N, C-alpha and C positions, 0 to 999 in steps of 0.2 A: 281194731286197726285204723278205722276212720278217725277215732279220737286221737290216736297217736300221730296220725298225719297232720291233724289240726295243730297239735302241740308243736310239731316239728317246724311249722310255719311261724308260730307266734313266739316261741322261746326255744332257740336251737340248743342252748346249754341244758335246759330242763329236759328236752327230748333225749339228749345223749345220756344224761345221768339216769333218767327213768328207764331208758332202754337197757343200760348196763345193769341196773339194780334188778329189774324184772326179768332180764334175760337169763337163760340157762347157761351152762358151761360153754356150749358151742357158740352161743351168741356172744358171750363175753370174750372168748378167744378170737372171735372175728374182728374185734376192735384192733387186734394186733396182727393176726394172720387173716388177711382178706380172703373171703370165699370159703372159709372153713365150715361155717354153718351150712352153706349150700352143698358143699362136698359131702359132709357127713349125713345130710338128709336126702341124698339121692339126686340133687341137681349138679351132676358131675361137670358138665360142660361149662355151666355158668360159674361154678366154683373155680374151675381151672382158669377161666378167663380172668377172674378177679385176682387169683393168686399169681398168675404169670405177669399181669400188669404191675402188681406190687413188686415182684422180683425184678422186673425191668426197671422200675422207678428206683429201687434201692441200688441196683447196679449203676444206673446213670448218676445218681447222687454221689456214690462212692468214687467212681472213676472220673467224673467230670463236673457234676453239679455243684459240689461243695467248693471246688476251686473257682468256678465261675461266680459264685456268690461272694467269695472272698475278693475276687477281682472287681466285682461291682462296688465293693466298699472302698477299695484303694484306687481303682481305675488305672492300675499299673504303677510300678515302682521304679522301673529303669527306663530312661529315655534313650534315644539314639545317641551313640557316642563313638569316639575313635579309640581303637586299640592297635598296639604295635604287633604286626605279624612277623615273628622271628624268622620263619621259613622263607618269607619273601623280602624281609628287610624294609617293609614300608608300613605306614599307618593305614588301617582299613576301617571302613565305617561298619559298625556293628548295629544292626537294627534293634530298637528297643521295644517296649510294650506298646501295643496299639490301644489307646484309651477308648476309642470309639467301639472297637470290637469287644473290649471288656464290658462296656456299658450295654451294648446290644445283647451279648451272650448272657450277661447277668439278668437283664430284664426278661429275656426269653426263658431263663431258668425259673424265674419267679412265676412266669405263666405256666410252666410245666408243674411247678409245685401247687399252684392254684388248681390246675386240672386234676392233679392227683387227689387233692382234698375233696373235690366234687365227686370223684370216683369213690373215695373212701366213704363219703356220706351215703352214696348209693349202695355201697356194700353193707353198711350198718342197717339201712332200711330193709334191704333184701334179707339180711340175717334175721331180724326180728319178725319180718313177715313170714319167713319160712317156719320159724318156731311157732308162731300163732296158728298157722295153717295145720301144722302137725298136731298141735294140742287140740284143735277143733276137728281132727280126723278128716281133714280135707286133702284131696290129692294135690300135690305140688305140681305146678306147670313145668314141663320139660323144656329143653332147648328149642325144640320145634314149635312148641306152644308160644314161647317168647318171640320167636321169629314171626309166627303168624299174627301175633298181637300188634306187631309193628305195621302190619297192613290192615289192621282192623281198628280196635279201640285206641291204639297208640299211633295211628296213622299220622297225626299232627307232628309227632316226634320225628318220624321218618322224613317228612317233608321239610321240617325246620332244621334238622341236624346239619346238613351241608351248608345252608346259608349262614347259620350261626357260627359254624367253624370258620367259614370264609370271612365273616365280619370280624371275628376275634383275631385271625391271623393277618388280614389285609388292612384292617381299619384300627382296631383297638390297640394291637401291639405296636404298630408304627406311631400311633397317637401318644401312647404312654412313653415310648422312646423319645419322641419330640418334647414331651413335657419335662422329662428328666434332664434334658439338655439345658433347660432354663435354669437349672440349679448348679450348673458347672461354669467353668471359664473357657469353654470351647469357642475360641474366637480366632482371628487371623494370626495371633501370636502363639497360639497353642494348637497347631495343626498336626494330628497324628499322620503317619507314624514317627515323624521327625521329633515332635514334642508331645509331652503328656499334658492332659488337662485334668483338673481335679474338681471336687465338689466345693462350692462356695456358698451354699445355702441361699438366702434371699438377697444376696448382694446385687444381682442383676436387676431385680425389681426396685431396689433402693436407688441404683444408679439411674434407671430410666425415669422413675417417678419423683424422686426427692433430692437427687444429688446436686442439681444446679449445673451439671456439666453440659457440654454441647449436646449430647444425646438426649438429655432431659429437656433441654430447651428446644429440641426438635420434636419430641414426642407430643408435648401439649399443644403446640400450634397445629400439628398434623391431625391430632385427635379432634380439635375444634373444626378444622376444615372437613374432616371425614364426616362429622355429624351434620355440618351445614350442607355438604354435598348430598348426603343421604336424604335429608329433609326436602331439599329442593327437587332432587331427582325423583323422589317418590310422590310428593304432593303435586308437582306440575304434571307429571305423566298421568297421574290419577285424575286430576280435575279436567285437564284438556282432553284426555281420552274419553271421559264420561260425557263431556259436553259435545264432543264430536259424534259419539254414539247417539246421543239424543237428537242431534241435528239430522243425522242420516236417517234416524228412525221416525222423523216427522212424516205425517201422512202426505204432505204436499211435496215432499222430495221424491223425484223420479230417479230411476236407475239405482236403487239402493244396493242391489247386488254388485253393480259395477264399482261403486265407491268403496264398498267393503273389500272387494277383491284387490283394488289398488293398494289399500293399506296392508292387506295381508301379504302382498308381494314383498313388502319390506321385511317381513318375518322370514319369508322363504330364502331371501338372499343371506348367505352366511354373514354373521355379524362382523367378523374381522375384515371382510372385504369392504363393507360399507365404511367402517371406521378408517381403514387405511386410505380409501379414496378421499374421504373428507379431510384427512390429515394432509394429503398431497394438495388438495384444492386450496386449503387455507394456509399453506406454508408461505414463508416470506416471498419466495419466488414461485408460488403456486398459481393456479389458473385464475383464481378470483383477484388476487393482487395485480397480476399482470394485465387482466382485463380492465380493472379500474384505472390503472396507469395509462393504458392505451386510450381510454376515453377521456383522460385528463382530469379525472375526478380526485385522484390522490397523487402526491409526488413521492411519498415514501410508503413502503409496504406497511399494511396494518399488522401489528405484531400479535396475531391471534394466539400464538403459542409461546411467544417470548416475553410478553408483558404479563406479570403475575395476575392482575385483575382480569384482563381480557382472556387469559388462558382459562381461568376458572369459569368465567361466563361462557366461553366457547364450549367447554366440555359439558356443561349443564344443558346448553341449547341443543348441541348435537345429540345428546342422550335422549332428547325428546323424540327424535326420529326412530330411535331404537325401542323406546318404551311405550309410546302412545298406542301403536297398533295392538299390543297385548291387552292393554286396558280397554281398548275399543271392542275387541272380540268378547271379553268377559262381560262388560257392562251391557253390550247389545243383547246377549242372552238373558241377562237379568231384567232389562227393560221390557223385553217381550213377555216376561212372565209376571209382571205386575198386573193385578186384576184391573180391568177397565172400569169395573163398577166403582172403584175408589175415585177415579178421575171424574166419572159421570156424577157421582154424589157431590163431589167438590164443586163442579160447575153449577149444579142445581142450587147449591148454597151460595153461589156468587163468588167463589174463591178465584182470584186472578192467577195467572200462570206461575208467577214467582212464589206464591203461597203454596201452590200444588207441588212445586219443585222442592221446597224446603220441608213441607209437611208429609209428602207422600214419596216422591222419587228418591230424594237424597237419603232419608232414613232407611228406606228399603234397600237401596244399593249398598250403603255403608254396612248395614247389618250383615248382608250376604258376603261382602268382600273384605270384611275386617281381617280374617286370616291371610287373605291375599295381600292386603296392605302391609301387614306385619312382616310377611316373608319378603315382600319387595323392599321394605326398609332395611332389613337385615342383609338382603342380597346386594343392595346398593352400598352398604358399609364395606362389603367384600367384593365390590365390582372392579375386578382387576382389569378386564378387557378394555373397557371404555377409556379408562385413564391411561393405561400403559400403551395402548395402540394409538391413541390420539396425541398425547403430549409426552409420553414416557415419564410422567411425573414432573416435567420441567415447567417453567424455567428453573435451572439449578441455581443454588445460592450457597455462599460460604457460611451463611448463618445456621444452616442445617447440617446435620451429620448424615452424609450419604443420601440426601433427599432433596426433592425440588418442591416448588410452591404448590403444585397440583397433586403431589403424591398423597394417596390415602395410606392408612396404616398397612393395608395388605400389599400395596405396591412397594412401600418402604421396606416391609418385611422381605419381599422378594429381592430387593437390591442388597439388603444386608446379608442375605444368604448367598446369592449368586455372585455378586460383584465384590463384596467385602469379606465374605466368609465369616461373618460374626454370627455364628449359629446360636450362640447363647442369647444374644439380644433379640434375634429373630424369633426364637422360641418363646422368649418372655413376652414379646409383643403379641405373638399368636395366642398365648394364654389370656392376655388382657383383652384382646378382641373378642375371644369366646365369652369371657365373663361379661363384658359390656353387652354383647348381642343376646346372650341367654337371659341376663337380668332384665333387659328391656322387653324382650319377647314375652317372657313369662309374666312379668308384672303388668304390662299393658293388656295382654290378652285376657287375663283374669278379671280385669276391670271393664271389659267391653260387654255390650248387650248380647253379642253372639255367644258369649260364654255363660253369662248369668241368666239370660232369658232365651234359652235355646228354642223354646216352642212358641215364641212370641209371634212369629210371622208364619207359622204353620197352619 
């Protein structure tokens, strides 16, 4: 049985063919009639569960599933239209097919089919296991034994089952639904139930990446700004946070706890509150501009959020207040764990402070915080709050399609979805953001010392 389990993991088709060939008549029939092997070998409840689930699946597919899969292929055939009502003598609106529901139900049906295949695979394994135990003259576990095993050797399955089901239903299913929209023309001109949308293949990707249309001329500048923003937001927060932690950690600095507490308070304040306050302070008629005018330092308001260059600088600088305290806390803990012997040995050798920083402190901190740096960079690529709450992506420009000069890909995606209802483009951009983020994270992390030399600092 162990050998068969190993084969099932390495070559699934070889496992099925070998199981079918070596199985007796009951096992062979279980490929078609689920649970039959268990039923005829005394595992009545288990066999009935398999059989009832198969009957339920067949009933679902015959009554509903097949039509939903056909609907997934067509996404509807009849749109909303007008028909003459002879009894009333007027034209009435006849609702058509809802392409969005066709897509959702079709994807859900595919999930049900996939779940059934997993169940069928479990049935095949159970059938051959029951046969082998019978041949070895071993007692087959009953239903109560199976239940008890869920709280003993299979306890991990009991604990993981609900979270896995939740992830599949609440994360994976919506994610796949979103991905499929990228291959349709579900935009503001094709809004169900009034209008149908259809499959268009890779047209949306071509339009955004290669077409030369306004949306393509919007994507590339926003992608460039997103990367620039992520680099500055990550590196500045990291470097300044680390330097601040080192400064507070110096032996001649008093009231270390007080200084750390002051910075931690900025974390305790809800982020959106801080951002909205800063937006109001830096507005054209905000407190800062009014104060500078009152002192006669300026005549016109400083366009913190209406000038493209100043707006980008402003969001980067304000983000420091949000990000530095997090880096401060992380690096403080790391600095306290660097062995003092390293510094003492360096001092004996006559190493100046900057050499100790670059040879001891910085390598140690970077080694430990590399995963944090990567997650921060990816988080900044998708940093919706800072950009949207501060500048709302502005200043707006006619050069871009539904976007402003400080919009990131994620805030542009939001505008395309909520404001313009171009769900196809938004979904396409979401896929591109994922590809960029995943590619960067995996490629960079695999090249770091934290991955390749895991025990270097242990």
